[in-house]
C-alpha positions in Angstrom: -39.6 55.2 107.3 -36.9 54.9 104.6 -34.7 57.2 106.6 -35.0 55.0 109.6 -34.0 51.9 107.6 -31.0 53.8 106.1 -29.8 54.7 109.6 -30.3 51.2 110.8 -28.2 49.7 108.0 -25.3 52.0 108.7 -24.9 51.1 112.3 -23.0 48.0 113.3 -25.3 45.2 114.5 -23.0 43.9 117.3 -22.0 40.5 115.8 -20.0 39.1 112.8 -22.3 38.4 109.9 -19.9 36.2 107.9 -18.2 32.9 108.7 -14.5 32.6 109.6 -12.2 31.6 106.8 -11.3 28.1 108.0 -8.7 27.5 105.3 -6.8 30.7 106.2 -6.9 29.7 109.9 -5.6 26.2 109.2 -2.8 27.5 107.0 -1.7 30.0 109.7 -1.9 27.3 112.4 0.2 24.9 110.2 2.8 27.6 109.5 3.0 28.5 113.2 3.5 24.8 114.2 6.3 24.4 111.6 8.0 27.6 112.8 7.8 26.6 116.5 9.1 23.1 115.7 12.0 24.7 113.7 12.8 27.0 116.6 12.8 24.0 118.9 15.2 22.0 116.7 17.5 25.1 116.4 17.5 25.7 120.2 18.3 22.0 120.8 21.2 22.1 118.4 22.5 25.3 120.0 22.2 23.6 123.4 24.2 20.6 122.2 26.9 22.8 120.7 27.2 24.9 123.8 27.3 21.9 126.0 30.1 20.3 123.9 32.1 23.5 123.9 31.8 23.8 127.6 32.9 20.2 128.1 35.8 20.8 125.7 36.9 23.9 127.5 36.5 22.5 131.1 37.8 19.0 130.7 39.5 18.1 127.5 41.6 21.1 126.6 43.2 21.6 130.0 46.6 19.8 130.2 47.3 19.0 133.8 50.9 18.8 135.1 50.3 15.1 135.8 49.3 14.4 132.2 52.3 16.3 131.0 54.6 14.1 133.2 52.9 11.0 131.9 53.3 12.0 128.3 57.0 12.8 128.8 57.5 9.5 130.5 55.8 7.6 127.6 57.8 9.6 125.0 61.0 8.6 126.8 60.0 5.0 126.9 59.2 5.1 123.1 62.5 6.8 122.1 65.2 5.2 124.3 67.2 2.0 124.7 67.1 0.1 127.9 68.2 -3.3 129.1 65.1 -4.9 130.6 66.4 -8.4 131.5 70.1 -9.0 131.9 69.8 -12.8 132.1 67.9 -13.3 128.9 69.3 -10.2 127.1 65.9 -8.5 126.5 66.2 -4.8 125.4 63.7 -2.1 124.8 64.5 -0.2 121.6 63.0 3.0 120.2 59.7 2.5 118.3 61.2 4.0 115.1 64.0 1.4 115.1 61.5 -1.4 115.9 59.3 -0.4 113.0 62.3 -0.4 110.6 63.4 -3.8 111.8 59.9 -5.3 111.4 59.5 -3.6 108.0 62.9 -5.0 106.9 61.9 -8.5 108.0 58.6 -8.3 106.1 60.4 -7.0 102.9 62.9 -9.8 102.9 60.2 -12.5 103.0 
């Protein structure tokens, strides 16, 4: 009979005889939640950076011919003299000259 009991104790019984470690499972679940949330935040940042780069490349960095003409026209207006109204004697002067005149008026007061 003792040999039978010895054989019976060596064989697996077919079910788990001890309880699950709840603390270990909770810690692993918490770590997984934090890791998944961190990955989500990193993927969101990567998406935003990629989107901003695509917008920069597609829209903002391309200088069109029309924009170049507009900037050249604005530069010519800001750096040239022109008589605007002959009857009243109104002139357009370069922006640098206008700044010097206004600064000189403010210094003399």
